[in-house]
N, C-alpha and C positions, 0 to 999 in steps of 0.2 A: 088429153088432160084437160078437164073442166075444171076451173077456179073454184066453183062451189064446193067440191069434194073437198078441198085443202082449207076451207075458210076457217074451220074452228078447230084451234090448237089443242091436240091431244097428245100426250106422252112428253118424252123429251126431245128437245129439237136437235135434229141431225145436222151437225155443222162441221164436222171433222173433215176437211179437205184432203188430208193426207191419207185418208183411209178410202177414199172415194176415187174408183176408177173413171177417168173422165166426166169430171164434174161440170155442169152446164154454166156456161158464162151469164152474167146478168144482161137481161134486155136493156136496163136502163144504165147509161153509160156517163150522161152529164147531170151533175147533182146540183150546179149552180149555175143559174142563167140570166141574162140580163145585164145590168151593169152593177159588177160585184163590187167595186170600188166606190160607188155612189154613197152620198150620205141622204138617209131617207128618214125622215122623223115618225114614220107610223109602220108598224108591223102589223099584219093581218095573218092569223094562222088557221090552219084547217086542222081540228082535233077530233080524234077517234073517241066515239061513246061507248066502244064495246071492246071487248079482249077478242083479237081476230087475228088472222095471218093475211097479209095482203101479199097477192103474187107479184113477180117482177113484171109481167105482162100489164097488170092492173096499174102498177105504179108508174110505167112508162104511157100509158094511154092517159093516165091524168095528167102527167108532165107534159106530154104533148099538146093536150086540150087547153090546159091552164097558160102555158106559155104563148100559144097562139092566140088566145084571146087578149092577153096582156100586151103582147108585140104590136097588134093590130091596132089598140085602142091608145096604149100609151107610147109606143115606140121602143126601139131596142134599149134606149137609155134612162127611159121613165120607171123602172122598177128593177128591183132585184128577188129572182125567185130561187129558193133552196127546197129541196127534198131531204128532209132530215131523219128519215130512217133508211137503213141498208138492208137489202135481201140475203142475209146469211144462211137461212135454213134451206136446206136441200130436200125438195119434195121427191119422193119416191113413189113409183106405181108398179103393180104386180099385173102385167097384162095378161089379160083372159080372153081366150079366143071362143066365137061364138057362132059355130058352123057344125055340120053333120062330119062326125070322126074326130071332132077336136080333142075328145077324151085319149085318145091314142097318142096325140102330139104333145099335150102339155101336162104340166106336173100337178096341177090344181094348187092346193096350199102347201105342198111340199117345198122347201126351199123357196118361201113366198115373200123375201126380203125386199125385193123390186129395183128396178132400175132408177136412177136419178134422171127426172124430167122437167123439173124446173126450180126455180128459187121463190122463196118467200121471206117478207119481213114479219116479224111478229110484234104486234102493236097492244099496249095495255089501255085501258080505258083513261080518258084524259091526256094521252100522249099526243103532242104536235105531230103532225105528219109533214105537212108542207107549211111553208114560210114565206110571205110575200112582203117586201119591204117598198114603200112607196112614199109619195108626196101627199099631202092632204087632198088636193083634187082628184087623186087615183084611188081613193078609197072603195068607191061605189064600183068601179070596174075591177077592182081587186075581189070584192067580194063576189061579183057576179062570176066572175071566173072561177073562184074556189068552188062556189056552189055547184058550177058546171062540171069541173073537176072530180068533186064528191060524189058524181052520180056514176063514174067510173069506179069507185071503190066499194067494197063488199061490207061495210059497215055505215050506219047513219053519223054523220060528222056535225060539229059546232064550228062557228066561224067566230073567231075571237080576234078583237082589235085592241092593240095596245100603243104605248107609247115606245118608241125605240130609244133605249137609255145608252147605246153605244155611241151615239153622236154626240 
């Protein structure tokens, strides 16, 4: 499964788990990291610029990269990282064989619905993907780590800084 093949959403999302035999589990399991109970005055968001599907592998890679950068620079209690999208869409693949005699074994496009191979989150332009809550001295670190994490995602992203109104 190549993530690039599933980047552009087409057709209806396939999300009904009750119809799927053996739906895949999401690779991303933790959606909130760092100090979730801490009060942080600044919120830094990673925002999608395009309509795109982000695979659960890409979300997990971005989460790990951002979390590691934040934990190294700010410590475990210096930030709160939240993943704001959930991979609901089930991705399917109709496997094709490419060797001599494959035409006698496979069905071609007959019964070509495909087997579930992964999950993805559908993201609209302007939708926040990841949010980091930090203190004012951690803003530059948060921006740098989000920029690094954005390189793991299949869409160009904006970084937006705003005051946290929940405090």
